[in-house]
Residue, then its C-alpha position, 0 to 999 in steps of 0.5 A: m595449532t598449526r606448526f612449522p616444523a623444525e628442519w631437523e625433523a623427519h624429512g620425506g625428501t628434498a626439492m631443489c631447482w635447476p639453474a634457470r636464469d641465464a643472466m644471473w650466472g653469467d659465466l658461472f652457468a656451467d659451474a653452477e649446474v655441477a654445484h647443483a648436482e653435487v648438492a643434489n647427490a650429496i642429499a640423495r645419499f640420505e633421502p629422496v631428492t627431486m630436481l625440478a627443471p624447467p622443460r628446455t633443461v630436463e634432459r641436461a639436469a637428469a643427465r648432469c644430476g644421474p640416476g639417484v636425483e628425480v628430475v621433474e619438469l616444472a616451469i621455473d625463472d630462478s633457482w632458488f626454492r627455499d624462497s620460491g617454494p611452499i612451506y610445509v606446516v603440520d595442521d591441528d589434525g596432523s595433516t601436512v599442508a603446503t603453504d603458498w605465500r605471495f613472492n615478488s622476486w625479493g622486491d621486483k629484482f629480478l624479472p620475470y618471475d611470473d613462473d616462480a610466483a606460481a611455482a609453490r602452487r603447482f608443485a604442491d598440486g602436482r604431489g597431491d599436497p593441500v595448499r593454503s595461499i596466504d596474501m603476504v609477501f614472504e620467503g622461506g630463506s627469511i626464517t629459521g624455526d625451532g618446531d616448537g613455536t619460535l621463530v627467528t627473522t631479521t628486520q632488515c628483510l621482513m620490515h623492508p619496504n620492497r615486501n609489505p609496506t603497508m605491514t606493522q611488525v605487529e601485523i606481520e607477527a600475526v600472520l606468522r602466528a596464524e599460518l606457521g605457529a610462531e608464538t614468539t618471533i625474534w627479530l635480529p636487525h641485520g642480515l649480511a652486508l653484502d646481501d643485497d639480493t634478499d635483503g638480509h635473509v636469516d638463514n645466510i646467519a642463524a639456525f637452531a640447533v635444538p629448541g633453546r640454542l641458536v647458531l649464529q654467523g660471527c665475523d672476526d675481522p673488525d675492518e668488515a661491516d658484518w663484524l658490527r652487523l653480527d655481534v648486534d644480532r648475537r647481543v639481541a639473540q643471547g638470552a632472548l626468551d623463546a616460545r616456551g620461556r627458555a633464554l637462548d643459548v647462542v653458539t658462534v661460528p666465529v669465521l666468515p669468509f669472502a671469495e671472488v667470483d667472476r661472472g663475465e664483468g670482471p671480479e666480484r667480492v661475494v660473502v660465503p656464510y657457513l651458516n647457510y647449511y642444510l639439515g636432513n635425514g641424518f646429515v648436516l651439509i655445510p657449504t665451504c670455499g677453500h678457506r683455511a678455517d673450513d675444517d674447524m667451522v665444519a667441525l664446530i657446526s657439526a658438533q651441534y648435530p651429534g648423530r648426524e653426518a656432517v658433509a663439506l661441499e666446496v660450492g660455497a663461492i659458486l652458489a654465493g656468486g649466484g646470490g645464495g647457498i646450499h640452504c637457499i637452493t633446497q627445501q625440505l618436504p616433511a615426512 
């Protein structure tokens, strides 16, 4: 049966995309370039990093990233390769296959997106990887998996009418089972209240630590909409049965930071979830934003991944200002 490997399994490397859409970043564009280069070089200490850049920015990306990061030319519209890039699976015979899903820019929100819709296949073809195309709108940031047959997602995202409006939950689960080996899909009701761009991607609020243990973003401020939303998610997840019949143990990261950024149209309040972290070969890379709880929350997350170096990067507010986080701009390439 096809299997979607857990993020903590061995990587052959990480793929990222250089910032591309000027209108998305506005006055933060230069800061976004610095943040992408910092993330790439932090990961490159542990595993190879390939930075994909549109033709007009290849030289700039190479100069900003330095010699430790491979920069490859590829036509792209946005820099969120978690969602536009291929999702790699392992087939029954042990071969690695790049799955290429339909990408519609999170419900036709950002135009154009023709190059992003073609990016997964172009990238995989350029590497010589076998590709399987799937006729369902889907993004990598909408799932987290335990590598053992269990996926977690949000109803808010996968059941949103701007993705696959004719599909039922049962039909979506059937595709996830066939293509990702999801014997069990656990549906959390909500993503973050301010996550309008992705309609509630799960990678802002949940990640597996090991099979049977799910790390969840919490919110300790009852005046925030996320206080209730994330508590509902916690109660849905706690004790839910995974694909092997284990009752999920939930670990909550209790603080949810907010920050203000200005893309040129005045201050904008953004949410900076710690859960948008990325696991790789021997590390966990965690976004921070200068919040007083940063050190404590990084320590709590680090404790879930013994033997991995916890690396905190204060790029959370910048990436959130563009609509994402560290996990959103990375895509693991299985070993």
